[in-house]
N, C-alpha and C positions, 0 to 999 in steps of 0.2 A: 504493500500499499504506500502510495506517495504522498507527499504533504498536500494539504488542501491549498486551493488558491487564495489570495487575498479578495476582499471585496472590491467590485469593480463598478464602472459607470456610476459614480457618485455624482449627484447633481446637488447643488445647495442655492437656495434663494434665502434672501434676508429682508427683515424689516428692522427699524431702528432697534429692536428689543429682542429679536429672535432669529434663528437659523433654521430653515426646513431643510432636512436632509432626505434624499432618496437615493438607494442604492440597488445593485442587483445581486442576488444570491451568489455567492462564489462557488466554483467548481469544488466538490468536496473529496473527490477521489476516494470514495468509500467511507469517509468519516461522517458522523451525524452532527449537523450543526446544533449546538445547545442554546445558544444565545449570540447577541451582538452587544458589545459594551462600547459606550462613547464616553471618552475622556475629554472633558472641556478644559481642564487645568483650571487656573484661577481658583485654587484650593476648594473646588466642588467635589462632591462624591462622584464616584463612577456611575454613570447611568446605564442600567441593563434593560435590554429590549428583547422580548421573546423572539425566538427563531423564526416565526412566521411572519415577523413584522419587517417590512423593507423600506420604512420612513419613519421619521421622528421629528418633532419640534423641539429644539433647544431653546428654553424660554429665559426670561429675567436676565438679559444680558445688558451691558452697558453700551450706549449709543456710540458710535465712531470709535470702536475698539477693535484690535486685530485679535482674533482668537485662533488659537492653533488646535484643532480637533483631531483626536486620535480615534479612529473606528476600527475596533477589533471584532472579528469573527471568531467565537469560541466553539471548537470542535470538541469531540469526546477524547482527543489525543492531542491536539495542537491549538495554538493561537496564532492567528494572522492578523496583520494590522496594515492599516492605511492612514497615512498621516495627511490631513487637511489643513492648510493655513487659508482661513477666510477672513478677509477684512469686512467687518460689518460696516455697512454704509449708512448714510443718514436717511436717505428716503426709498429708493427702489430696490436696493439690493445690490447684488454683485454685477 
């Protein structure tokens, strides 16, 4: 069994206080996806999203702030990650 792939095709849109993430399920190569974890940093707790969920709203963010989001796909034997650096813009988003 080879390692699972990282989450792919991630899209992000933002408002002044939130980021909406949408992603595609990674190729599992025989491993079962348990969940997705989103690390927003900024001394916030890790966000855990159900394995059937492929989008999430990160809320309560500070306007005009750059956030480095880490999206982890958690498998029964592996963790894969995708690091996103997103500038949260004033009005319409990215």
